[in-house]
Every structure is written in C-alpha cells, then in structure tokens.
Residue frames as qw, qx, qy, qz and C-alpha x, y, z in Angstrom:
[[0.444, -0.478, 0.076, -0.754, 28.83, -3.74, -1.70],
 [0.086, 0.061, -0.912, 0.396, 28.30, -5.47, 1.62],
 [0.619, -0.329, -0.321, -0.638, 24.87, -6.98, 2.36],
 [0.012, -0.134, 0.855, -0.501, 24.08, -8.12, 5.90],
 [0.603, -0.301, -0.498, -0.546, 20.97, -10.26, 6.47],
 [0.077, -0.144, 0.765, -0.623, 19.49, -10.80, 9.92],
 [0.530, -0.340, -0.630, -0.454, 16.46, -12.84, 11.00],
 [0.223, -0.226, 0.602, -0.733, 14.49, -12.55, 14.22],
 [0.673, 0.018, 0.471, -0.571, 12.16, -15.27, 15.56],
 [0.929, 0.300, 0.186, -0.114, 12.97, -17.77, 12.79],
 [0.567, -0.324, 0.554, 0.517, 15.81, -19.32, 10.79],
 [0.420, 0.696, -0.161, -0.560, 16.24, -17.61, 7.43],
 [0.873, 0.260, 0.395, 0.120, 16.31, -19.80, 4.31],
 [0.440, -0.310, 0.431, 0.724, 19.21, -19.43, 1.88],
 [0.279, 0.511, 0.641, 0.500, 16.74, -18.89, -0.98],
 [0.117, -0.933, -0.338, 0.039, 15.34, -15.84, 0.80],
 [0.429, -0.679, 0.210, 0.557, 18.84, -14.45, 1.35],
 [0.426, 0.038, 0.608, 0.669, 19.69, -14.99, -2.34],
 [0.143, 0.752, 0.584, 0.269, 16.42, -13.33, -3.37],
 [0.227, -0.931, -0.135, 0.251, 17.16, -10.25, -1.26],
 [0.465, -0.487, 0.391, 0.628, 20.77, -10.01, -2.48],
 [0.392, 0.314, 0.656, 0.563, 19.67, -10.32, -6.11],
 [0.038, 0.875, 0.457, 0.153, 17.06, -7.56, -5.75],
 [0.348, -0.852, 0.046, 0.389, 19.53, -5.28, -3.94],
 [0.499, -0.221, 0.505, 0.669, 22.16, -5.80, -6.65],
 [0.287, 0.599, 0.594, 0.453, 19.61, -4.76, -9.28],
 [0.144, -0.958, -0.240, 0.060, 18.94, -1.56, -7.33],
 [0.503, -0.622, 0.250, 0.545, 22.66, -0.91, -7.09],
 [0.518, 0.288, 0.525, 0.611, 22.86, -0.84, -10.91],
 [0.073, 0.834, 0.366, 0.406, 20.79, 2.38, -10.77],
 [0.323, -0.915, 0.138, -0.199, 22.42, 3.81, -7.65],
 [0.785, 0.308, -0.407, 0.350, 26.13, 2.97, -7.75],
 [0.047, 0.603, -0.440, 0.664, 26.92, 5.03, -4.65],
 [0.829, -0.459, -0.023, -0.320, 25.30, 2.51, -2.24],
 [0.134, 0.612, -0.741, 0.241, 28.02, 1.26, 0.09],
 [0.051, 0.033, -0.966, 0.253, 26.16, -1.28, 2.22],
 [0.603, -0.278, -0.320, -0.676, 22.75, -2.76, 2.90],
 [0.109, -0.087, 0.877, -0.460, 21.22, -4.34, 5.96],
 [0.580, -0.201, -0.522, -0.592, 18.13, -6.54, 5.65],
 [0.196, -0.117, 0.787, -0.574, 16.16, -7.51, 8.73],
 [0.545, -0.217, -0.653, -0.479, 13.45, -10.16, 8.58],
 [0.148, -0.093, 0.730, -0.661, 11.14, -10.63, 11.54],
 [0.358, -0.401, -0.782, -0.315, 8.03, -12.71, 12.17],
 [0.300, -0.376, 0.238, -0.844, 5.63, -10.66, 14.28],
 [0.056, -0.051, -0.946, 0.316, 3.90, -12.46, 17.15],
 [0.481, 0.241, 0.336, -0.773, 0.34, -11.47, 16.36],
 [0.524, 0.288, 0.799, 0.053, -2.26, -13.57, 14.59],
 [0.466, 0.778, 0.082, -0.413, -3.06, -12.81, 10.98],
 [0.857, 0.393, 0.203, 0.265, -1.64, -13.34, 7.56],
 [0.391, 0.784, -0.145, 0.460, 0.40, -10.16, 7.30],
 [0.680, -0.727, 0.080, 0.052, 2.90, -10.87, 10.06],
 [0.825, 0.033, 0.131, 0.549, 6.21, -10.81, 8.18],
 [0.072, -0.967, 0.034, 0.241, 8.17, -7.61, 8.76],
 [0.765, 0.265, 0.127, 0.573, 10.94, -6.66, 6.35],
 [0.144, -0.956, 0.040, 0.253, 13.25, -3.74, 7.07],
 [0.770, 0.317, 0.110, 0.543, 16.01, -2.61, 4.71],
 [0.227, -0.910, 0.077, 0.337, 18.62, 0.02, 5.52],
 [0.759, 0.429, 0.132, 0.472, 20.89, 1.19, 2.71],
 [0.376, -0.766, 0.054, 0.519, 23.85, 3.43, 3.28],
 [0.588, 0.612, 0.193, 0.492, 25.13, 5.85, 0.68],
 [0.418, 0.028, -0.180, 0.890, 27.46, 8.84, 1.07],
 [0.112, -0.092, 0.109, -0.983, 25.59, 11.48, 3.03],
 [0.659, -0.105, -0.094, -0.739, 22.41, 9.45, 3.35],
 [0.157, -0.004, 0.974, -0.164, 20.78, 6.42, 4.93],
 [0.560, -0.058, -0.377, -0.736, 17.66, 5.14, 3.18],
 [0.167, -0.015, 0.904, -0.393, 15.31, 3.11, 5.38],
 [0.607, -0.090, -0.359, -0.703, 12.12, 1.23, 4.59],
 [0.187, -0.040, 0.906, -0.377, 10.02, -1.04, 6.78],
 [0.604, 0.018, -0.356, -0.713, 7.07, -3.03, 5.41],
 [0.419, -0.054, 0.847, -0.324, 4.81, -5.81, 6.69],
 [0.625, 0.241, -0.415, -0.616, 3.24, -8.27, 4.23],
 [0.958, -0.069, 0.092, -0.263, 2.18, -11.90, 3.87],
 [0.933, 0.125, 0.006, 0.338, 5.57, -12.92, 2.45],
 [0.478, -0.636, 0.177, 0.580, 9.10, -11.68, 2.94],
 [0.468, 0.177, 0.536, 0.680, 9.60, -11.56, -0.84],
 [0.052, 0.813, 0.458, 0.356, 6.76, -9.08, -1.21],
 [0.421, -0.866, -0.089, 0.256, 8.20, -7.08, 1.68],
 [0.565, -0.288, 0.350, 0.689, 11.63, -6.94, 0.00],
 [0.321, 0.477, 0.540, 0.614, 10.08, -5.74, -3.27],
 [0.132, -0.901, -0.357, -0.208, 8.04, -2.99, -1.58],
 [0.531, -0.729, 0.042, 0.429, 10.94, -1.87, 0.63],
 [0.532, -0.098, 0.416, 0.731, 13.25, -1.58, -2.36],
 [0.176, 0.701, 0.488, 0.489, 10.63, 0.45, -4.26],
 [0.311, -0.931, -0.187, 0.036, 10.48, 2.89, -1.34],
 [0.593, -0.542, 0.234, 0.547, 14.28, 3.06, -1.06],
 [0.490, 0.300, 0.480, 0.663, 14.61, 3.62, -4.81],
 [0.001, 0.876, 0.352, 0.329, 12.31, 6.65, -4.47],
 [0.490, -0.836, -0.001, 0.246, 14.30, 7.96, -1.50],
 [0.625, -0.268, 0.366, 0.635, 17.63, 7.59, -3.32],
 [0.363, 0.536, 0.485, 0.588, 16.23, 9.20, -6.48],
 [0.160, -0.947, -0.242, -0.139, 14.93, 12.19, -4.52],
 [0.576, -0.692, 0.162, 0.404, 18.28, 12.55, -2.77],
 [0.598, 0.064, 0.447, 0.663, 20.11, 12.37, -6.09],
 [0.185, 0.763, 0.412, 0.462, 17.86, 15.14, -7.50],
 [0.359, -0.926, -0.095, 0.066, 18.47, 17.33, -4.43],
 [0.660, -0.445, 0.273, 0.541, 22.24, 16.87, -4.64],
 [0.491, 0.354, 0.448, 0.657, 22.29, 17.92, -8.30]]
C-alpha cells in the first residue's frame, strides 16, 4: 500500500511519519482492500492549544474514506482519524455483503 504524507506550515518530523505509517499498517490488517492512504498535517494559524489539523484519506475499491480532526497533537489526531475511518470502512464492508 502506498502512503503519502504532506505537511503544511511546518516541516514534518520523521518520527511523526513513522507513527502515521505504523498506525495505518495496523488498520490495513483489518481492511486488506485499502489501496492507498494520504495523510495531511497542518498547523492552523489561530491561537489556542488545539491547532493541529490531521486529515487522512484512504482509498479502497469503490470507496474513499475521509476523516479530518483537530487536536493538541498530531499523534492524537492520527488515532482519532483512523478510528473514524475504521468505522467508515466497516460500515461499507457490511453494506457490500
């Protein structure tokens, strides 16, 4: 599976990229039909602690699962996005059956 990571308004750390790839690979164990994933990290320009936007787009045959979350850390955003995508993919799998 291909994973593309993009960062806006900052330089992404390799540890963050590895974290996202590791979490996505765990999700792929449950949903083998995922063909690619795109992860977008962005630091919002407003004041406050929760200014880190994480967006994940996963492509599977016949479906694109998208989640966008804003939290204090990108790691928390990745976790919450993947939870939402897991639910979307599970619902789609149930509908297809």
